[in-house]
C-alpha positions in Angstrom: 2.9 -17.7 -14.9 -0.3 -18.5 -16.4 -3.6 -19.3 -14.7 -5.3 -21.4 -15.4 -2.2 -23.7 -15.6 -1.6 -26.0 -18.5 -3.5 -29.1 -17.0 -6.7 -26.9 -16.1 -6.8 -25.0 -19.2 -6.8 -27.9 -21.4 -9.6 -29.7 -18.8 -11.6 -26.8 -19.3 -11.1 -26.4 -23.1 -9.1 -23.2 -23.0 -6.4 -23.0 -25.5 -4.6 -20.1 -24.6 -4.9 -18.3 -21.1 -5.7 -14.7 -21.1 -4.1 -14.3 -17.4 -0.4 -14.3 -18.5 1.5 -12.2 -16.3 2.9 -9.4 -18.5 1.2 -10.5 -21.5 -0.9 -8.1 -24.0 -4.7 -8.9 -23.1 -6.2 -9.3 -26.7 -9.6 -8.4 -27.6 -12.4 -11.1 -27.1 -13.6 -12.9 -30.4 -17.1 -14.2 -30.5 -15.8 -17.6 -30.3 -14.4 -16.6 -26.7 -17.4 -15.3 -25.6 -19.3 -18.7 -26.7 -16.4 -20.6 -25.1 -16.7 -18.4 -21.7 -20.8 -18.9 -22.0 -20.1 -22.7 -22.7 -18.2 -23.2 -19.3 -21.0 -21.0 -17.3 -23.7 -23.1 -19.1 -25.0 -20.1 -20.4 -27.0 -20.0 -23.8 -26.7 -16.8 -25.6 -28.1 -15.4 -28.9 -25.8 -13.8 -31.5 -27.2 -10.3 -30.1 -26.0 -11.4 -26.6 -22.9 -12.5 -27.7 -22.0 -9.2 -29.3 -23.2 -7.3 -26.3 -21.2 -9.6 -24.0 -18.1 -9.3 -26.1 -18.4 -5.6 -26.2 -18.9 -5.4 -22.3 -15.9 -8.2 -21.6 -13.6 -6.4 -23.9 -14.2 -3.1 -21.8 -13.2 -5.0 -18.7 -10.1 -6.4 -19.9 -9.2 -2.7 -21.4 -9.5 -1.6 -17.8 -7.0 -4.4 -16.9 -4.9 -3.2 -19.5 -4.7 0.1 -17.9 -3.1 -1.5 -14.8 -0.2 -2.8 -16.9 0.9 0.8 -17.0 1.3 1.1 -13.2 5.0 1.5 -12.1 5.3 -1.8 -9.8 9.4 -1.7 -9.8 10.5 -2.5 -6.5 7.2 -3.4 -5.2 7.3 -6.9 -3.5 5.0 -9.6 -4.6 2.8 -10.4 -1.8 -0.4 -12.8 -1.6 -2.2 -10.6 0.9 -1.9 -7.0 1.2 -2.0 -6.9 5.5 0.8 -8.7 7.4 -1.4 -11.1 9.0 0.0 -14.5 10.4 -3.0 -15.7 11.8 -6.8 -14.6 11.6 -8.1 -17.2 14.1 -7.8 -17.4 17.7 -7.0 -20.6 19.7 -9.9 -22.8 20.8 -10.5 -22.2 24.7 -12.4 -24.8 26.5 -15.2 -23.2 28.7 -18.5 -24.5 30.2 -21.1 -25.2 27.9 -25.0 -25.4 28.5 -26.4 -28.6 29.6 -29.5 -29.9 27.8 -31.6 -29.3 30.8 -30.7 -25.8 31.3 -31.2 -24.9 27.8 -34.7 -26.3 27.7 -35.6 -24.7 30.9 -34.8 -21.3 29.7 -36.5 -21.9 26.3 -40.0 -19.9 26.0 -41.8 -22.8 24.4 -40.4 -26.9 24.4 -42.0 -30.1 23.9 -39.8 -32.5 26.1 -36.2 -32.1 25.2 -37.0 -30.0 22.0 -37.1 -26.6 21.6 -40.2 -25.1 19.7 -39.5 -22.1 17.4 -42.0 -20.2 15.0 -41.8 -21.4 11.7 -39.4 -19.4 9.3 -40.4 -20.7 6.1 -44.0 -21.2 4.7 
């Protein structure tokens, strides 16, 4: 399994996906960093490319260490908790009528509530 899938990879100009399950992650080249910067609409100097390459390679090294974690017998899951539904059903109840709401407001102009400005 790879991400992004082939069609997305070609759409974004990615020739190979670094996110292949079980694949060995390679060190990033300057061209890889420039491609990532291009996708993020960033302009980087040569010095910034070298700095980013170093930082991103360090991040990939940390992911390499995850490959050493024994996962035999661990079932794949999309979520760590066994949650079936995190939303409650809608319950119809009494809602405020406009006249009641306006009557309870500290300041109003006809049917409109007045509030202090929050932006200058």
